[in-house]
C-alpha positions, 0 to 999 in steps of 0.5 A, a space after each residue: 538522488 532523492 530516496 523514497 521509502 515505501 512502507 507497508 503497514 503488514 499484518 492484520 490484528 486478530 485480537 481484541 482484549 474485551 472479546 478475548 476476556 469473554 472467551 471469544 476466539 478467532 481461530 479461523 481468522 488467525 489462520 487467514 491472518 497469517 496468509 494475509 501477512 505473508 503478502 506484500 503491499 501490491 498498492 506500494 509496489 504499483 506506485 513504485 512502478 510509476 516512479 521515475 528512475 531519477 528517484 531511489 526507492 526502497 520497499 519496506 514492511 513494518 513487521 521487518 522495520 520493528 526488528 530494528 533498533 529504530 526506523 530508518 531515517 535515510 529517506 527523503 520522503 516516505 509513502 505509508 499505506 495501511 489497512 484499517 487495523 493498523 491505522 493507529 500504528 500508521 499514524 505513529 510511523 508517520 508521526 516519527 518521520 514528521 518529527 524528523 522533518 521527513 515529508 510523509 504521504 499516506 493513502 489507502 482506504 482508511 486514509 481516504 475515509 479519514 482524510 482530515 484525521 490523517 493529515 494530522 499526522 502526515 504531510 499529504 493525503 492521497 484520496 482515491 486511486 493512487 496511480 493518477 496522483 502519484 506523478 503529481 505528488 512526486 512533482 510537488 515533492 521535487 518542487 518543495 511544494 507538497 499539497 495537503 490533499 491530492 483528490 482523484 477527480 472524477 473518482 474511480 477514473 483510472 483506466 486499468 489499461 494504463 496500469 504500470 508493472 508492479 516492482 516485484 523486483 524489490 521484494 526479497 524472493 526468500 520471504 514470500 510464499 504468496 504474491 498477489 496480481 489484481 485482475 479487476 477493481 471496483 463494484 457497481 453496487 454501493 453496500 453501505 458496509 463497503 468502503 472500497 466501492 464507494 471511495 475507490 471506484 463505483 464502476 467495475 473495471 477489468 485489467 487487460 488479460 495481456 497485462 495480467 499475464 506479463 505481471 505473472 511472468 514478471 513475479 516468475 522471473 523476479 520471484 522464481 524461488 517463491 513461485 517454485 515453493 508454492 507450485 511444487 
């Protein structure tokens, strides 16, 4: 059975050496950073929910992997998702697996923005929403024929009514005190400073209420200890 490693580049850098030397600190952002880093990658958990049972899957966060002597090499393929702040570090992780002849698939907003650059560090780049592209990626992987680019056409066309249940069961219930649930996606505006609405979907779309409720119930079932700590 082929094994997929889903690696989340968790954490947001809130430090800039030049600004620090000038005396500028970001205490509010640092506190917000602690909250963000405590949450798992909903995107990777969603792709895991789309992955057939014929694959063995493992969800990892880079913060945990850094505590090991070396990155695990028992995967047959690795999927990496990252924030912009961790992009260079994600490249290093991708380079490690590529050097071990382990195919690497990268996705996320910064990767979609810099697809050609990202491809220098990985086997395949997923551009746009991952849900409609992931099944094709898995088929090509099984056939030993991964493409350099997987591009959603037209952009933003995925219907949230078809959204899979994220694999919350892959998470350690003792590790998290916050879990995210996506209720909507996209934006009709095209603000020049925002990459999300341009790269993911130009349309505002809403996930059906019954799906949102089902996800919350799934979180409570699989992460009862964490939910209890937060709600107490």
